[in-house]
C-alpha positions as CSV (number, residue, x, y, z in Angstrom):
1,M,-10.1,11.5,-3.0
2,G,-6.4,11.8,-4.1
3,A,-3.3,11.7,-2.2
4,E,-2.5,14.5,0.3
5,Y,1.2,14.3,-0.2
6,Y,2.4,11.5,-2.6
7,R,1.4,8.3,-4.4
8,A,2.8,5.0,-5.4
9,D,1.9,3.4,-8.7
10,S,3.1,0.0,-9.8
11,E,3.4,-1.2,-13.4
12,D,0.5,-3.6,-13.0
13,G,-1.8,-0.6,-12.2
14,D,-1.8,-0.8,-8.4
15,R,-1.9,2.7,-6.9
16,I,-1.8,3.6,-3.2
17,D,-2.3,7.3,-2.1
18,D,0.1,8.3,0.9
19,P,1.6,4.8,1.2
20,S,2.7,3.6,4.5
21,E,5.9,1.7,5.0
22,D,3.8,-1.5,5.0
23,A,2.0,-0.5,1.8
24,L,5.3,0.1,0.2
25,F,6.6,-3.2,1.3
26,M,3.6,-5.1,-0.2
27,L,4.1,-3.1,-3.6
28,I,7.8,-4.0,-3.7
29,E,7.1,-7.6,-2.6
30,D,4.7,-7.9,-5.6
31,L,7.3,-6.9,-8.2
32,N,8.5,-9.5,-10.7
33,V,10.6,-9.6,-13.8
34,T,8.0,-10.0,-16.4
35,D,4.9,-7.9,-16.1
36,N,5.3,-5.8,-12.9
37,T,8.8,-4.6,-12.8
38,F,8.6,-1.2,-11.0
39,V,7.1,1.0,-8.4
40,L,7.1,4.6,-9.0
41,I,6.6,7.2,-6.0
42,R,6.1,10.8,-6.5
43,P,4.1,13.8,-5.2
44,D,0.6,14.0,-6.2
45,E,0.9,17.1,-8.2
46,E,1.0,18.3,-11.7
47,T,4.9,18.8,-12.0
48,P,6.5,16.7,-9.3
49,T,9.8,17.9,-8.0
50,W,11.1,14.6,-6.9
51,F,10.5,10.8,-7.4
52,A,11.6,7.5,-6.3
53,S,11.5,4.3,-8.2
54,V,12.0,0.6,-7.2
55,T,12.8,-1.9,-10.1
56,M,13.3,-5.6,-9.7
57,R,16.6,-6.6,-11.3
58,E,16.8,-9.9,-13.4
59,E,20.0,-10.8,-11.6
60,G,18.3,-10.5,-8.2
61,G,17.8,-7.6,-5.9
62,Y,16.3,-4.2,-6.5
63,E,17.4,-1.0,-8.1
64,V,16.3,2.2,-6.1
65,V,16.4,5.4,-7.9
66,R,15.9,8.6,-6.1
67,G,15.4,11.7,-8.3
68,Y,15.5,15.4,-7.4
69,G,14.1,17.3,-10.4
70,P,15.1,17.8,-14.0
71,D,18.5,19.6,-13.3
72,R,19.8,17.3,-10.5
73,E,21.5,14.1,-10.5
74,N,19.7,10.9,-9.4
75,D,20.9,8.5,-6.5
76,V,21.0,4.9,-7.6
77,V,21.5,2.1,-5.2
78,V,21.1,-1.6,-5.4
79,E,19.2,-3.2,-2.4
80,S,18.2,-6.7,-1.4
81,G,16.1,-6.2,1.6
82,I,12.5,-5.0,1.2
83,D,12.1,-4.1,4.8
84,R,15.0,-1.7,4.7
85,M,13.9,-0.3,1.4
86,A,10.4,0.4,2.5
87,R,11.7,2.0,5.8
88,D,14.3,4.2,4.0
89,L,11.9,5.3,1.3
90,T,9.2,6.4,3.9
91,V,11.7,8.3,5.7
92,W,13.0,9.9,2.5
93,M,9.6,10.8,1.3
94,A,8.6,12.4,4.6
95,A,11.6,14.6,4.5
96,R,10.4,15.9,1.0
97,I,6.8,16.9,2.1
98,G,6.3,20.6,1.7
99,R,9.6,21.1,-0.3
């Protein structure tokens, strides 16, 4: 069964349907700068209207991008705390359900 709302995919092939804050934490914690550099979160639909990605930076920390569709600007921030990122992303995604 697929995701009801959204899914998270990492570069190394891990996929979690409707990830919880804890699941996002684990996916982000598993990132590295060689072969698992990003996590992509998006609605589980053919043409997603939004996305979020977390990328590990070589110089430390993480780049978080929140995208709002093809004609809108993306928000980009650099974060260091996985706890805060996972919590903020969970709240942000929940606000997009049904949009």
